[in-house]
Biotite code that builds the C-alpha atoms (Angstrom):
import biotite.structure as struc

atoms = struc.array([
    struc.Atom([-106.168, -62.251, 208.695], chain_id="A", res_id=1, res_name="UNK", atom_name="CA", element="C"),
    struc.Atom([-107.414, -60.730, 211.842], chain_id="A", res_id=2, res_name="UNK", atom_name="CA", element="C"),
    struc.Atom([-110.829, -60.677, 213.585], chain_id="A", res_id=3, res_name="UNK", atom_name="CA", element="C"),
    struc.Atom([-111.455, -56.934, 212.273], chain_id="A", res_id=4, res_name="UNK", atom_name="CA", element="C"),
    struc.Atom([-110.342, -57.634, 208.566], chain_id="A", res_id=5, res_name="UNK", atom_name="CA", element="C"),
    struc.Atom([-113.655, -60.342, 209.437], chain_id="A", res_id=6, res_name="UNK", atom_name="CA", element="C"),
    struc.Atom([-115.629, -57.320, 210.245], chain_id="A", res_id=7, res_name="UNK", atom_name="CA", element="C"),
    struc.Atom([-114.570, -55.152, 207.380], chain_id="A", res_id=8, res_name="UNK", atom_name="CA", element="C"),
    struc.Atom([-115.604, -58.178, 204.853], chain_id="A", res_id=9, res_name="UNK", atom_name="CA", element="C"),
    struc.Atom([-118.409, -58.951, 206.134], chain_id="A", res_id=10, res_name="UNK", atom_name="CA", element="C"),
    struc.Atom([-119.584, -55.019, 206.153], chain_id="A", res_id=11, res_name="UNK", atom_name="CA", element="C"),
    struc.Atom([-118.815, -54.197, 203.090], chain_id="A", res_id=12, res_name="UNK", atom_name="CA", element="C"),
    struc.Atom([-120.962, -57.063, 201.653], chain_id="A", res_id=13, res_name="UNK", atom_name="CA", element="C"),
    struc.Atom([-124.006, -55.983, 203.927], chain_id="A", res_id=14, res_name="UNK", atom_name="CA", element="C"),
    struc.Atom([-123.013, -52.711, 202.215], chain_id="A", res_id=15, res_name="UNK", atom_name="CA", element="C"),
    struc.Atom([-122.989, -53.909, 198.978], chain_id="A", res_id=16, res_name="UNK", atom_name="CA", element="C"),
    struc.Atom([-126.046, -55.826, 199.097], chain_id="A", res_id=17, res_name="UNK", atom_name="CA", element="C"),
    struc.Atom([-128.191, -52.952, 200.900], chain_id="A", res_id=18, res_name="UNK", atom_name="CA", element="C"),
    struc.Atom([-127.168, -50.758, 197.712], chain_id="A", res_id=19, res_name="UNK", atom_name="CA", element="C"),
    struc.Atom([-128.208, -53.991, 195.219], chain_id="A", res_id=20, res_name="UNK", atom_name="CA", element="C"),
    struc.Atom([-131.722, -54.046, 197.315], chain_id="A", res_id=21, res_name="UNK", atom_name="CA", element="C"),
    struc.Atom([-132.363, -50.423, 196.670], chain_id="A", res_id=22, res_name="UNK", atom_name="CA", element="C"),
    struc.Atom([-131.619, -51.119, 193.125], chain_id="A", res_id=23, res_name="UNK", atom_name="CA", element="C"),
    struc.Atom([-134.028, -54.285, 192.814], chain_id="A", res_id=24, res_name="UNK", atom_name="CA", element="C"),
    struc.Atom([-136.730, -51.964, 194.686], chain_id="A", res_id=25, res_name="UNK", atom_name="CA", element="C"),
    struc.Atom([-136.335, -49.365, 192.311], chain_id="A", res_id=26, res_name="UNK", atom_name="CA", element="C"),
    struc.Atom([-136.684, -51.753, 189.258], chain_id="A", res_id=27, res_name="UNK", atom_name="CA", element="C"),
    struc.Atom([-139.974, -53.198, 190.658], chain_id="A", res_id=28, res_name="UNK", atom_name="CA", element="C"),
    struc.Atom([-141.504, -49.822, 191.933], chain_id="A", res_id=29, res_name="UNK", atom_name="CA", element="C"),
    struc.Atom([-141.106, -48.531, 188.075], chain_id="A", res_id=30, res_name="UNK", atom_name="CA", element="C"),
    struc.Atom([-141.717, -51.981, 186.462], chain_id="A", res_id=31, res_name="UNK", atom_name="CA", element="C"),
    struc.Atom([-144.936, -50.145, 184.590], chain_id="A", res_id=32, res_name="UNK", atom_name="CA", element="C"),
    struc.Atom([-143.086, -46.551, 184.244], chain_id="A", res_id=33, res_name="UNK", atom_name="CA", element="C"),
    struc.Atom([-143.752, -45.661, 180.290], chain_id="A", res_id=34, res_name="UNK", atom_name="CA", element="C"),
    struc.Atom([-142.896, -42.166, 180.757], chain_id="A", res_id=35, res_name="UNK", atom_name="CA", element="C"),
    struc.Atom([-139.745, -40.987, 182.685], chain_id="A", res_id=36, res_name="UNK", atom_name="CA", element="C"),
    struc.Atom([-138.374, -37.562, 182.921], chain_id="A", res_id=37, res_name="UNK", atom_name="CA", element="C"),
    struc.Atom([-135.700, -38.415, 180.305], chain_id="A", res_id=38, res_name="UNK", atom_name="CA", element="C"),
    struc.Atom([-138.007, -39.375, 178.140], chain_id="A", res_id=39, res_name="UNK", atom_name="CA", element="C"),
    struc.Atom([-139.309, -43.467, 176.956], chain_id="A", res_id=40, res_name="UNK", atom_name="CA", element="C"),
    struc.Atom([-139.929, -46.088, 179.549], chain_id="A", res_id=41, res_name="UNK", atom_name="CA", element="C"),
    struc.Atom([-138.016, -46.672, 182.610], chain_id="A", res_id=42, res_name="UNK", atom_name="CA", element="C"),
    struc.Atom([-134.762, -48.844, 182.023], chain_id="A", res_id=43, res_name="UNK", atom_name="CA", element="C"),
    struc.Atom([-134.076, -51.715, 184.364], chain_id="A", res_id=44, res_name="UNK", atom_name="CA", element="C"),
    struc.Atom([-130.639, -51.174, 186.428], chain_id="A", res_id=45, res_name="UNK", atom_name="CA", element="C"),
    struc.Atom([-128.136, -53.612, 187.722], chain_id="A", res_id=46, res_name="UNK", atom_name="CA", element="C"),
    struc.Atom([-125.454, -52.973, 190.214], chain_id="A", res_id=47, res_name="UNK", atom_name="CA", element="C"),
    struc.Atom([-121.782, -54.462, 189.589], chain_id="A", res_id=48, res_name="UNK", atom_name="CA", element="C"),
    struc.Atom([-119.648, -55.225, 192.409], chain_id="A", res_id=49, res_name="UNK", atom_name="CA", element="C"),
    struc.Atom([-115.385, -55.201, 192.484], chain_id="A", res_id=50, res_name="UNK", atom_name="CA", element="C"),
    struc.Atom([-113.719, -56.620, 195.268], chain_id="A", res_id=51, res_name="UNK", atom_name="CA", element="C"),
    struc.Atom([-111.932, -54.141, 197.818], chain_id="A", res_id=52, res_name="UNK", atom_name="CA", element="C"),
    struc.Atom([-107.677, -54.903, 197.899], chain_id="A", res_id=53, res_name="UNK", atom_name="CA", element="C"),
    struc.Atom([-106.194, -54.973, 200.702], chain_id="A", res_id=54, res_name="UNK", atom_name="CA", element="C"),
    struc.Atom([-103.455, -51.999, 201.107], chain_id="A", res_id=55, res_name="UNK", atom_name="CA", element="C"),
    struc.Atom([-100.199, -53.570, 202.292], chain_id="A", res_id=56, res_name="UNK", atom_name="CA", element="C"),
    struc.Atom([-97.683, -52.159, 203.849], chain_id="A", res_id=57, res_name="UNK", atom_name="CA", element="C"),
    struc.Atom([-94.051, -51.834, 201.345], chain_id="A", res_id=58, res_name="UNK", atom_name="CA", element="C"),
    struc.Atom([-92.775, -55.191, 200.896], chain_id="A", res_id=59, res_name="UNK", atom_name="CA", element="C"),
    struc.Atom([-89.754, -56.224, 200.754], chain_id="A", res_id=60, res_name="UNK", atom_name="CA", element="C"),
    struc.Atom([-88.269, -58.124, 197.339], chain_id="A", res_id=61, res_name="UNK", atom_name="CA", element="C"),
    struc.Atom([-88.757, -61.297, 198.462], chain_id="A", res_id=62, res_name="UNK", atom_name="CA", element="C"),
    struc.Atom([-92.545, -60.976, 199.718], chain_id="A", res_id=63, res_name="UNK", atom_name="CA", element="C"),
    struc.Atom([-93.356, -59.121, 196.443], chain_id="A", res_id=64, res_name="UNK", atom_name="CA", element="C"),
    struc.Atom([-91.319, -61.950, 194.275], chain_id="A", res_id=65, res_name="UNK", atom_name="CA", element="C"),
    struc.Atom([-93.271, -65.027, 195.991], chain_id="A", res_id=66, res_name="UNK", atom_name="CA", element="C"),
    struc.Atom([-96.707, -62.787, 195.647], chain_id="A", res_id=67, res_name="UNK", atom_name="CA", element="C"),
    struc.Atom([-96.182, -62.607, 191.783], chain_id="A", res_id=68, res_name="UNK", atom_name="CA", element="C"),
    struc.Atom([-95.174, -66.004, 191.748], chain_id="A", res_id=69, res_name="UNK", atom_name="CA", element="C"),
    struc.Atom([-97.894, -67.965, 193.505], chain_id="A", res_id=70, res_name="UNK", atom_name="CA", element="C"),
    struc.Atom([-100.519, -64.920, 192.354], chain_id="A", res_id=71, res_name="UNK", atom_name="CA", element="C"),
    struc.Atom([-101.720, -64.464, 195.696], chain_id="A", res_id=72, res_name="UNK", atom_name="CA", element="C"),
    struc.Atom([-104.116, -61.659, 196.310], chain_id="A", res_id=73, res_name="UNK", atom_name="CA", element="C"),
    struc.Atom([-105.945, -60.782, 199.297], chain_id="A", res_id=74, res_name="UNK", atom_name="CA", element="C"),
    struc.Atom([-108.848, -59.067, 199.424], chain_id="A", res_id=75, res_name="UNK", atom_name="CA", element="C"),
    struc.Atom([-110.976, -57.297, 202.003], chain_id="A", res_id=76, res_name="UNK", atom_name="CA", element="C"),
    struc.Atom([-114.401, -57.496, 200.748], chain_id="A", res_id=77, res_name="UNK", atom_name="CA", element="C"),
    struc.Atom([-116.518, -56.260, 197.800], chain_id="A", res_id=78, res_name="UNK", atom_name="CA", element="C"),
    struc.Atom([-117.721, -52.596, 197.147], chain_id="A", res_id=79, res_name="UNK", atom_name="CA", element="C"),
    struc.Atom([-120.058, -51.198, 194.512], chain_id="A", res_id=80, res_name="UNK", atom_name="CA", element="C"),
    struc.Atom([-118.348, -50.061, 191.234], chain_id="A", res_id=81, res_name="UNK", atom_name="CA", element="C"),
    struc.Atom([-121.211, -48.774, 189.389], chain_id="A", res_id=82, res_name="UNK", atom_name="CA", element="C"),
    struc.Atom([-124.781, -49.185, 188.588], chain_id="A", res_id=83, res_name="UNK", atom_name="CA", element="C"),
    struc.Atom([-125.568, -49.759, 184.857], chain_id="A", res_id=84, res_name="UNK", atom_name="CA", element="C"),
    struc.Atom([-128.646, -49.885, 182.795], chain_id="A", res_id=85, res_name="UNK", atom_name="CA", element="C"),
    struc.Atom([-129.756, -53.008, 181.252], chain_id="A", res_id=86, res_name="UNK", atom_name="CA", element="C"),
    struc.Atom([-129.724, -52.920, 177.482], chain_id="A", res_id=87, res_name="UNK", atom_name="CA", element="C"),
    struc.Atom([-132.634, -55.844, 177.016], chain_id="A", res_id=88, res_name="UNK", atom_name="CA", element="C"),
    struc.Atom([-135.017, -54.711, 174.609], chain_id="A", res_id=89, res_name="UNK", atom_name="CA", element="C"),
    struc.Atom([-138.432, -52.849, 175.729], chain_id="A", res_id=90, res_name="UNK", atom_name="CA", element="C"),
    struc.Atom([-141.645, -54.914, 175.888], chain_id="A", res_id=91, res_name="UNK", atom_name="CA", element="C"),
    struc.Atom([-144.462, -53.840, 173.640], chain_id="A", res_id=92, res_name="UNK", atom_name="CA", element="C"),
    struc.Atom([-147.759, -54.309, 174.659], chain_id="A", res_id=93, res_name="UNK", atom_name="CA", element="C"),
    struc.Atom([-151.243, -53.552, 172.476], chain_id="A", res_id=94, res_name="UNK", atom_name="CA", element="C"),
    struc.Atom([-152.912, -51.231, 174.016], chain_id="A", res_id=95, res_name="UNK", atom_name="CA", element="C"),
    struc.Atom([-154.557, -48.347, 171.804], chain_id="A", res_id=96, res_name="UNK", atom_name="CA", element="C"),
    struc.Atom([-156.172, -46.536, 174.855], chain_id="A", res_id=97, res_name="UNK", atom_name="CA", element="C"),
    struc.Atom([-153.282, -45.825, 176.672], chain_id="A", res_id=98, res_name="UNK", atom_name="CA", element="C"),
    struc.Atom([-151.968, -42.270, 176.793], chain_id="A", res_id=99, res_name="UNK", atom_name="CA", element="C"),
    struc.Atom([-148.305, -43.370, 175.686], chain_id="A", res_id=100, res_name="UNK", atom_name="CA", element="C"),
    struc.Atom([-149.704, -45.864, 172.760], chain_id="A", res_id=101, res_name="UNK", atom_name="CA", element="C"),
    struc.Atom([-147.905, -44.928, 169.635], chain_id="A", res_id=102, res_name="UNK", atom_name="CA", element="C"),
    struc.Atom([-149.639, -44.426, 166.150], chain_id="A", res_id=103, res_name="UNK", atom_name="CA", element="C"),
    struc.Atom([-150.326, -48.448, 165.882], chain_id="A", res_id=104, res_name="UNK", atom_name="CA", element="C"),
    struc.Atom([-151.566, -48.569, 169.217], chain_id="A", res_id=105, res_name="UNK", atom_name="CA", element="C"),
    struc.Atom([-148.464, -50.245, 171.182], chain_id="A", res_id=106, res_name="UNK", atom_name="CA", element="C"),
    struc.Atom([-147.077, -48.927, 174.288], chain_id="A", res_id=107, res_name="UNK", atom_name="CA", element="C"),
    struc.Atom([-143.735, -49.338, 175.162], chain_id="A", res_id=108, res_name="UNK", atom_name="CA", element="C"),
    struc.Atom([-142.994, -50.868, 178.835], chain_id="A", res_id=109, res_name="UNK", atom_name="CA", element="C"),
    struc.Atom([-139.718, -50.999, 180.623], chain_id="A", res_id=110, res_name="UNK", atom_name="CA", element="C"),
    struc.Atom([-137.414, -54.136, 180.416], chain_id="A", res_id=111, res_name="UNK", atom_name="CA", element="C"),
    struc.Atom([-138.034, -55.063, 183.780], chain_id="A", res_id=112, res_name="UNK", atom_name="CA", element="C"),
    struc.Atom([-139.392, -58.728, 184.685], chain_id="A", res_id=113, res_name="UNK", atom_name="CA", element="C"),
    struc.Atom([-141.027, -59.210, 187.867], chain_id="A", res_id=114, res_name="UNK", atom_name="CA", element="C"),
    struc.Atom([-140.037, -62.477, 188.407], chain_id="A", res_id=115, res_name="UNK", atom_name="CA", element="C"),
    struc.Atom([-136.370, -62.275, 187.496], chain_id="A", res_id=116, res_name="UNK", atom_name="CA", element="C"),
    struc.Atom([-136.771, -59.134, 190.227], chain_id="A", res_id=117, res_name="UNK", atom_name="CA", element="C"),
    struc.Atom([-138.184, -60.830, 192.799], chain_id="A", res_id=118, res_name="UNK", atom_name="CA", element="C"),
    struc.Atom([-135.293, -63.688, 192.908], chain_id="A", res_id=119, res_name="UNK", atom_name="CA", element="C"),
    struc.Atom([-132.481, -61.224, 192.411], chain_id="A", res_id=120, res_name="UNK", atom_name="CA", element="C"),
    struc.Atom([-134.005, -59.650, 195.783], chain_id="A", res_id=121, res_name="UNK", atom_name="CA", element="C"),
    struc.Atom([-134.536, -62.821, 197.352], chain_id="A", res_id=122, res_name="UNK", atom_name="CA", element="C"),
    struc.Atom([-130.620, -63.571, 196.760], chain_id="A", res_id=123, res_name="UNK", atom_name="CA", element="C"),
    struc.Atom([-129.417, -60.355, 197.676], chain_id="A", res_id=124, res_name="UNK", atom_name="CA", element="C"),
    struc.Atom([-131.461, -61.028, 200.800], chain_id="A", res_id=125, res_name="UNK", atom_name="CA", element="C"),
    struc.Atom([-130.016, -63.975, 201.834], chain_id="A", res_id=126, res_name="UNK", atom_name="CA", element="C"),
    struc.Atom([-126.202, -62.479, 200.776], chain_id="A", res_id=127, res_name="UNK", atom_name="CA", element="C"),
    struc.Atom([-126.947, -59.904, 203.427], chain_id="A", res_id=128, res_name="UNK", atom_name="CA", element="C"),
    struc.Atom([-128.273, -62.634, 206.246], chain_id="A", res_id=129, res_name="UNK", atom_name="CA", element="C"),
    struc.Atom([-125.183, -64.605, 205.358], chain_id="A", res_id=130, res_name="UNK", atom_name="CA", element="C"),
    struc.Atom([-123.066, -61.569, 206.030], chain_id="A", res_id=131, res_name="UNK", atom_name="CA", element="C"),
    struc.Atom([-124.997, -60.846, 209.494], chain_id="A", res_id=132, res_name="UNK", atom_name="CA", element="C"),
    struc.Atom([-124.123, -64.507, 210.179], chain_id="A", res_id=133, res_name="UNK", atom_name="CA", element="C"),
    struc.Atom([-120.568, -64.125, 209.498], chain_id="A", res_id=134, res_name="UNK", atom_name="CA", element="C"),
    struc.Atom([-120.295, -60.927, 211.314], chain_id="A", res_id=135, res_name="UNK", atom_name="CA", element="C"),
    struc.Atom([-122.143, -62.451, 213.987], chain_id="A", res_id=136, res_name="UNK", atom_name="CA", element="C"),
    struc.Atom([-120.067, -65.216, 214.390], chain_id="A", res_id=137, res_name="UNK", atom_name="CA", element="C"),
    struc.Atom([-116.806, -63.366, 214.450], chain_id="A", res_id=138, res_name="UNK", atom_name="CA", element="C"),
    struc.Atom([-118.259, -61.393, 216.879], chain_id="A", res_id=139, res_name="UNK", atom_name="CA", element="C"),
    struc.Atom([-118.779, -64.472, 218.925], chain_id="A", res_id=140, res_name="UNK", atom_name="CA", element="C"),
    struc.Atom([-115.451, -65.736, 218.867], chain_id="A", res_id=141, res_name="UNK", atom_name="CA", element="C"),
    struc.Atom([-113.898, -62.732, 219.733], chain_id="A", res_id=142, res_name="UNK", atom_name="CA", element="C"),
    struc.Atom([-116.096, -62.304, 222.751], chain_id="A", res_id=143, res_name="UNK", atom_name="CA", element="C"),
    struc.Atom([-115.777, -66.382, 223.729], chain_id="A", res_id=144, res_name="UNK", atom_name="CA", element="C"),
    struc.Atom([-111.535, -65.369, 223.117], chain_id="A", res_id=145, res_name="UNK", atom_name="CA", element="C"),
    struc.Atom([-111.889, -62.306, 225.983], chain_id="A", res_id=146, res_name="UNK", atom_name="CA", element="C"),
    struc.Atom([-113.683, -64.540, 228.432], chain_id="A", res_id=147, res_name="UNK", atom_name="CA", element="C"),
    struc.Atom([-110.762, -67.131, 227.884], chain_id="A", res_id=148, res_name="UNK", atom_name="CA", element="C"),
    struc.Atom([-108.518, -64.453, 228.580], chain_id="A", res_id=149, res_name="UNK", atom_name="CA", element="C"),
    struc.Atom([-110.155, -63.562, 231.994], chain_id="A", res_id=150, res_name="UNK", atom_name="CA", element="C"),
    struc.Atom([-109.882, -66.820, 233.488], chain_id="A", res_id=151, res_name="UNK", atom_name="CA", element="C"),
])
C-alpha cells in the first residue's frame, strides 16, 4: 500500500460520510413533514456503502491462483452504493385539528426518530474526523520522509 492509496482511502471515507451527514440532515429537517410532493408523509432515508476494489494490472496465473487460494482482496476505500428509503411504519398521532388529520382525527407523521438521527449524525461526524486524522497522519509521514531525504 502506498501513501497515495492512504490518501485515496481517507478521501473516499470523507466523501461517503459527507453524503451520509447530508441525508441525516434531510431526515432531521423533515421529521415533522406530513405532506410531500409524492403524497403522504416524508419517509426516512439511509445510505448504503460498498467497498471500492483496487483496479490491478493484469496478473500472472500464479498471482491469480494465490489470490484465489488465500481469498485476499484489497479495497481502496468506500463509495455510496445507493440511498434507500426506510420501510418502518409511520407514526400516528391524534390531532383532529391538524389539516392533514384523517377522518378519525389521526395525523400520519414520518418514520423519523430524532434521537436515532442525532446518534447517526454523531457517528458520521466521528467517522469523518477519523478519516481526516488518517489523511493528516499520512501527510505528516510523507513530509517527514521528504525531510529525511534532504538531510
